[in-house]
MARLO-458483 format. One record per atom (N, C-alpha, C): residue in three letters; x, y negated, z. Coordinates in pm, 1 decimal, padded with zeros to 6 digits. Atoms other than C-alpha are relative to their C-alpha. Layout:
N
GUPA  residuo        c1        c2        c3
GUPA      Ala         X         Y         Z
...
END
This chain:
56
GUPA  residuo        c1        c2        c3
GUPA      Met   00116.6   00093.5   00008.8
GUPA      Met  -00043.1   00043.0  -00002.0
GUPA      Met   00118.9  -00197.1  -00001.4
GUPA      Ser  -00078.5   00164.9  -00006.2
GUPA      Ser   00157.4  -00353.8  -00077.0
GUPA      Ser  -00056.5  -00098.4   00104.8
GUPA      Gln   00091.3   00068.4  -00099.9
GUPA      Gln   00130.1  -00611.6   00137.6
GUPA      Gln   00066.2  -00149.3  -00042.0
GUPA      Lys  -00010.4   00209.4  -00023.1
GUPA      Lys   00130.4  -01031.0   00149.5
GUPA      Lys   00073.2  -00000.7   00122.2
GUPA      Tyr  -00003.7   00078.9  -00088.3
GUPA      Tyr   00295.4  -01227.4   00375.5
GUPA      Tyr  -00053.2  -00159.1   00037.7
GUPA      Ala   00001.8   00153.3  -00040.8
GUPA      Ala   00244.3  -01557.8   00550.6
GUPA      Ala   00084.1  -00067.4   00089.7
GUPA      Ala  -00107.3   00061.6  -00095.3
GUPA      Ala   00496.1  -01772.0   00658.8
GUPA      Ala  -00007.7  -00090.0   00037.2
GUPA      Leu  -00004.2   00104.5  -00079.8
GUPA      Leu   00547.4  -02040.2   00878.0
GUPA      Leu   00180.0  -00026.4   00035.9
GUPA      Arg  -00153.7   00068.6  -00038.9
GUPA      Arg   00896.1  -02275.2   00936.3
GUPA      Arg  -00061.9  -00033.9   00184.1
GUPA      His   00003.9   00069.5  -00167.7
GUPA      His   00908.1  -02354.8   01326.9
GUPA      His   00142.7  -00053.5  -00016.6
GUPA      Lys  -00156.7   00066.8  -00038.3
GUPA      Lys   01209.3  -02624.1   01370.6
GUPA      Lys  -00044.5  -00069.2   00124.9
GUPA      Gly   00038.3   00071.5  -00107.6
GUPA      Gly   01196.4  -02740.2   01715.6
GUPA      Gly   00061.2   00099.1   00116.7
GUPA      Ala  -00058.4  -00056.5  -00128.3
GUPA      Ala   01253.3  -02638.1   02087.4
GUPA      Ala  -00076.2   00152.4   00014.6
GUPA      Asn   00030.1  -00182.5   00030.0
GUPA      Asn   01253.8  -02198.4   02138.7
GUPA      Asn  -00173.1  -00038.4   00123.4
GUPA      Tyr   00099.7  -00002.2  -00064.6
GUPA      Tyr   00962.1  -02322.3   02403.2
GUPA      Tyr  -00144.4  -00032.9  -00091.2
GUPA      Lys   00118.0   00062.8   00043.0
GUPA      Lys   00729.7  -02449.7   02158.0
GUPA      Lys  -00044.7   00118.0  -00124.3
GUPA      Ile  -00027.0  -00066.1   00137.7
GUPA      Ile   00796.0  -02157.7   01886.6
GUPA      Ile  -00177.9   00057.7   00028.0
GUPA      Met   00163.8  -00062.0  -00013.2
GUPA      Met   00389.3  -01990.7   02040.4
GUPA      Met  -00082.6  -00079.7  -00075.8
GUPA      Asp   00099.3   00071.2   00040.9
GUPA      Asp   00244.0  -02313.3   01920.2
GUPA      Asp   00002.0   00023.0  -00202.7
GUPA      Ser  -00009.5  -00043.1   00176.6
GUPA      Ser   00401.8  -02202.7   01543.5
GUPA      Ser  -00095.9   00136.3  -00048.3
GUPA      Tyr   00085.9  -00129.2   00030.4
GUPA      Tyr   00260.9  -01843.2   01568.8
GUPA      Tyr  -00136.6  -00055.8   00038.6
GUPA      Lys   00144.4   00013.5  -00031.8
GUPA      Lys  -00085.6  -01972.4   01714.3
GUPA      Lys  -00057.7  -00049.7  -00137.6
GUPA      Asn   00051.8   00017.5   00135.8
GUPA      Asn  -00108.4  -02172.8   01369.9
GUPA      Asn   00049.0   00073.0  -00053.3
GUPA      Leu  -00041.5  -00111.2   00124.0
GUPA      Leu   00008.1  -01916.8   01141.6
GUPA      Leu  -00108.0   00087.4   00019.7
GUPA      Gln   00110.6  -00079.1  -00013.4
GUPA      Gln  -00262.3  -01688.4   01324.8
GUPA      Gln  -00091.0  -00089.3  -00035.6
GUPA      Met   00105.1   00067.2   00051.9
GUPA      Met  -00519.3  -01939.5   01258.6
GUPA      Met   00016.2  -00019.1  -00127.6
GUPA      Trp   00011.1   00027.5   00123.1
GUPA      Trp  -00426.3  -02016.3   00912.0
GUPA      Trp  -00025.9   00162.1  -00094.1
GUPA      Ile   00048.4  -00138.6   00069.1
GUPA      Ile  -00442.8  -01603.6   00816.2
GUPA      Ile  -00140.0  -00023.3   00032.5
GUPA      Glu   00139.0  -00009.7  -00033.2
GUPA      Glu  -00803.4  -01620.2   01007.8
GUPA      Glu  -00071.4  -00085.8  -00106.8
GUPA      Asp   00073.3   00090.3   00075.2
GUPA      Asp  -00893.8  -01935.7   00843.8
GUPA      Asp  -00010.4   00007.8  -00154.4
GUPA      Asn  -00017.7  -00038.3   00136.8
GUPA      Asn  -00789.5  -01791.0   00493.0
GUPA      Asn  -00038.9   00190.4  -00044.8
GUPA      Lys   00074.9  -00136.0   00004.5
GUPA      Lys  -00980.2  -01433.1   00565.2
GUPA      Lys   00121.1   00104.2  -00018.6
GUPA      Tyr  -00100.6  -00098.2   00001.7
GUPA      Tyr  -00657.9  -01238.4   00586.0
GUPA      Tyr  -00021.5   00093.5   00133.8
GUPA      Glu  -00051.0  -00131.0  -00103.7
GUPA      Glu  -00543.8  -00956.8   00817.8
GUPA      Glu   00051.4   00007.1   00049.5
GUPA      Arg  -00085.1   00001.4  -00036.5
GUPA      Arg  -00306.1  -00943.0   01023.9
GUPA      Arg   00031.7   00163.9   00060.4
GUPA      Leu  -00038.7  -00148.6  -00044.7
GUPA      Leu  -00168.1  -00578.4   01043.1
GUPA      Leu   00137.5   00027.4   00050.6
GUPA      Lys  -00106.5  -00007.2  -00099.8
GUPA      Lys   00005.5  -00513.4   01361.7
GUPA      Lys   00069.8   00148.7   00004.5
GUPA      Asn  -00064.7  -00105.0   00017.2
GUPA      Asn   00131.1  -00191.6   01261.3
GUPA      Asn   00060.3   00047.9  -00116.5
GUPA      Lys  -00084.9  -00016.5   00086.5
GUPA      Lys   00324.3  -00265.5   00976.1
GUPA      Lys   00086.5  -00082.3  -00006.5
GUPA      Trp  -00136.2   00130.5  -00033.3
GUPA      Trp   00663.2  -00479.5   00909.2
GUPA      Trp  -00036.0  -00095.8  -00016.0
GUPA      His   00015.0   00116.0  -00029.9
GUPA      His   00692.9  -00788.8   01019.6
GUPA      His   00107.3  -00089.4  -00016.8
GUPA      Leu  -00119.7   00052.4   00027.8
GUPA      Leu   00979.3  -01025.6   00948.3
GUPA      Leu   00029.4  -00138.9   00046.7
GUPA      Glu  -00008.2   00185.5  -00039.1
GUPA      Glu   01131.6  -01359.1   01130.2
GUPA      Glu   00161.9   00004.2  -00041.9
GUPA      Ile  -00121.5   00022.5   00044.5
GUPA      Ile   01438.3  -01511.4   00982.3
GUPA      Ile   00064.1  -00134.8   00045.2
GUPA      Phe  -00078.5   00086.4  -00055.3
GUPA      Phe   01664.6  -01711.1   01177.2
GUPA      Phe   00072.8  -00075.3  -00076.1
GUPA      His  -00093.3   00074.1   00082.8
GUPA      His   01827.1  -02019.1   00991.1
GUPA      His   00109.6  -00019.4   00107.8
GUPA      Ser  -00074.9   00100.7  -00099.3
GUPA      Ser   01995.1  -02182.5   01331.1
GUPA      Ser  -00053.9   00043.1   00157.4
GUPA      Trp   00116.1  -00030.3  -00184.5
GUPA      Trp   01906.3  -02060.3   01709.5
GUPA      Trp   00145.6  -00002.6   00097.5
GUPA      Glu  -00076.3   00007.5  -00141.9
GUPA      Glu   02253.0  -02169.6   01859.6
GUPA      Glu  -00061.9  -00102.7   00124.2
GUPA      Asp   00062.6   00082.3  -00057.9
GUPA      Asp   02052.0  -02470.0   01980.8
GUPA      Asp  -00142.7  -00002.9   00045.9
GUPA      Ser   00131.3  -00013.2  -00014.6
GUPA      Ser   01766.0  -02377.9   02177.2
GUPA      Ser  -00121.9  -00122.4   00006.6
GUPA      Glu   00103.8   00134.7   00020.8
GUPA      Glu   01597.7  -02718.4   02167.3
GUPA      Glu  -00018.6  -00044.6  -00168.3
GUPA      Asp   00017.8   00020.4   00133.4
GUPA      Asp   01637.7  -02711.3   01799.5
GUPA      Asp   00038.2   00150.9  -00112.2
GUPA      Leu   00001.9  -00097.1   00080.3
GUPA      Leu   01554.9  -02355.6   01622.1
GUPA      Leu  -00073.0  -00042.0  -00095.8
GUPA      Asp   00078.3   00012.4   00152.7
GUPA      Asp   01501.8  -02318.9   01270.2
GUPA      Asp  -00028.5   00149.3  -00059.5
GUPA      Val   00001.0  -00125.8   00016.7
GUPA      Val   01320.6  -01990.1   01227.8
GUPA      Val  -00114.5   00032.7  -00139.1
END
């Protein structure tokens, strides 16, 4: 079964990343997609050296 991925870039503090995850989940629901929790998920970290300025 093929999959499509929803993506959102988070730039900012690590303690605010949950807001980005919530926004992504809301977008998925608003656009009538379903999150498949038992399938592959990806996170790409561009920068994580500074916890106040992550780029995920």
